[in-house]
One Martini backbone bead per residue (centre of mass of N, CA, C, O) as a GRO file, in nm:
protein
  114
    1MET     BB    1  -0.958  -1.264   0.543
    2LEU     BB    2  -1.077  -1.025   0.756
    3PHE     BB    3  -1.151  -0.652   0.744
    4ASP     BB    4  -1.299  -0.536   1.017
    5GLY     BB    5  -1.024  -0.416   1.180
    6ILE     BB    6  -1.012  -0.165   0.997
    7ASP     BB    7  -0.885   0.165   0.954
    8ILE     BB    8  -1.022   0.333   0.701
    9GLN     BB    9  -0.968   0.630   0.748
   10ARG     BB   10  -0.659   0.604   0.774
   11LEU     BB   11  -0.613   0.472   0.505
   12ARG     BB   12  -0.729   0.702   0.329
   13ARG     BB   13  -0.533   0.917   0.428
   14ASP     BB   14  -0.275   0.768   0.331
   15VAL     BB   15  -0.348   0.759   0.033
   16ALA     BB   16  -0.361   1.065  -0.004
   17SER     BB   17  -0.074   1.128   0.095
   18VAL     BB   18   0.084   0.956  -0.109
   19SER     BB   19  -0.034   1.089  -0.361
   20ALA     BB   20   0.079   1.371  -0.298
   21GLN     BB   21   0.378   1.281  -0.296
   22CYS     BB   22   0.384   1.183  -0.588
   23LEU     BB   23   0.312   1.451  -0.722
   24ALA     BB   24   0.557   1.606  -0.612
   25ARG     BB   25   0.775   1.431  -0.744
   26LYS     BB   26   0.678   1.463  -1.037
   27ARG     BB   27   0.718   1.768  -1.050
   28ILE     BB   28   1.024   1.751  -1.017
   29LEU     BB   29   1.076   1.548  -1.267
   30ARG     BB   30   0.946   1.747  -1.502
   31CYS     BB   31   1.167   1.922  -1.476
   32ARG     BB   32   1.458   2.045  -1.514
   33TRP     BB   33   1.768   1.904  -1.494
   34THR     BB   34   2.044   2.016  -1.263
   35ARG     BB   35   2.064   1.724  -1.141
   36PRO     BB   36   2.071   1.452  -0.989
   37MET     BB   37   1.762   1.216  -0.978
   38ALA     BB   38   1.774   0.935  -0.838
   39ASP     BB   39   1.643   0.986  -0.562
   40GLU     BB   40   1.367   1.071  -0.668
   41GLN     BB   41   1.308   0.810  -0.827
   42ARG     BB   42   1.320   0.620  -0.581
   43ALA     BB   43   1.104   0.761  -0.413
   44LEU     BB   44   0.876   0.718  -0.620
   45ALA     BB   45   0.884   0.411  -0.622
   46ARG     BB   46   0.819   0.376  -0.319
   47LEU     BB   47   0.549   0.528  -0.323
   48ALA     BB   48   0.412   0.352  -0.535
   49ARG     BB   49   0.426   0.091  -0.373
   50GLN     BB   50   0.272   0.194  -0.129
   51ALA     BB   51   0.012   0.269  -0.276
   52THR     BB   52  -0.051  -0.014  -0.380
   53GLU     BB   53  -0.076  -0.153  -0.104
   54LEU     BB   54  -0.304   0.027   0.004
   55CYS     BB   55  -0.504  -0.036  -0.232
   56ILE     BB   56  -0.521  -0.337  -0.182
   57LEU     BB   57  -0.645  -0.320   0.101
   58LEU     BB   58  -0.893  -0.153   0.020
   59ALA     BB   59  -1.005  -0.351  -0.189
   60ARG     BB   60  -1.022  -0.607  -0.002
   61SER     BB   61  -1.225  -0.472   0.202
   62ARG     BB   62  -1.445  -0.479  -0.064
   63GLY     BB   63  -1.387  -0.738  -0.256
   64ARG     BB   64  -1.143  -0.651  -0.436
   65TRP     BB   65  -0.926  -0.560  -0.706
   66HIS     BB   66  -0.633  -0.392  -0.799
   67VAL     BB   67  -0.468  -0.618  -0.936
   68THR     BB   68  -0.516  -0.770  -1.270
   69ALA     BB   69  -0.217  -0.807  -1.342
   70PRO     BB   70   0.074  -0.923  -1.372
   71PRO     BB   71   0.361  -0.867  -1.285
   72ARG     BB   72   0.637  -0.811  -1.468
   73ALA     BB   73   0.817  -1.038  -1.356
   74VAL     BB   74   0.611  -1.266  -1.418
   75ARG     BB   75   0.575  -1.215  -1.719
   76GLN     BB   76   0.880  -1.248  -1.802
   77ALA     BB   77   0.901  -1.545  -1.671
   78GLY     BB   78   0.623  -1.708  -1.729
   79GLY     BB   79   0.456  -1.737  -1.482
   80ASP     BB   80   0.245  -1.804  -1.245
   81TRP     BB   81  -0.060  -1.633  -1.119
   82ASP     BB   82  -0.193  -1.558  -0.794
   83ARG     BB   83  -0.406  -1.321  -0.714
   84GLU     BB   84  -0.508  -1.397  -0.433
   85ALA     BB   85  -0.235  -1.441  -0.294
   86TYR     BB   86  -0.112  -1.173  -0.350
   87HIS     BB   87  -0.326  -0.999  -0.202
   88ALA     BB   88  -0.321  -1.145   0.072
   89ARG     BB   89  -0.026  -1.095   0.146
   90ILE     BB   90  -0.035  -0.784   0.139
   91ALA     BB   91  -0.287  -0.727   0.316
   92GLU     BB   92  -0.185  -0.864   0.575
   93ARG     BB   93   0.066  -0.688   0.615
   94VAL     BB   94  -0.076  -0.401   0.611
   95ALA     BB   95  -0.304  -0.451   0.827
   96LEU     BB   96  -0.124  -0.430   1.087
   97ASP     BB   97  -0.125  -0.101   1.068
   98TYR     BB   98  -0.479  -0.102   1.067
   99ALA     BB   99  -0.577  -0.155   1.335
  100ALA     BB  100  -0.805  -0.118   1.540
  101ALA     BB  101  -0.826   0.018   1.851
  102SER     BB  102  -0.964  -0.239   1.994
  103GLU     BB  103  -0.697  -0.424   1.890
  104ALA     BB  104  -0.495  -0.261   2.016
  105PRO     BB  105  -0.251  -0.200   2.207
  106GLY     BB  106  -0.184  -0.080   2.488
  107PRO     BB  107   0.035   0.095   2.687
  108ALA     BB  108   0.118  -0.203   2.824
  109GLY     BB  109   0.050  -0.427   2.583
  110GLU     BB  110  -0.247  -0.464   2.608
  111MET     BB  111  -0.548  -0.554   2.542
  112ALA     BB  112  -0.838  -0.435   2.476
  113ALA     BB  113  -1.145  -0.421   2.582
  114SER     BB  114  -1.461  -0.538   2.449
   0.00000   0.00000   0.00000
């Protein structure tokens, strides 16, 4: 898959935004807990997963790999890991949200003229 139609500026803004949100959640979790913090921990895990997916797309758009070691679940199961297929699957799914404006559907749902 070629990543020429990716809105890189928007992707980079979203990476920065998710990173800032992760830091804010970590700041909350680092101070003394005076209440149950399970919701904040789950929110941080979701943000970390989202950041990883965005970074995978950004890395693949430059022909690089973001995740170099198999995910923990694959390592623990002792299964084989295909790095290229893993990155391609995630990058293709996330790339749908970052299609450039020229390829995005218009207001009436039609494709914009090239």
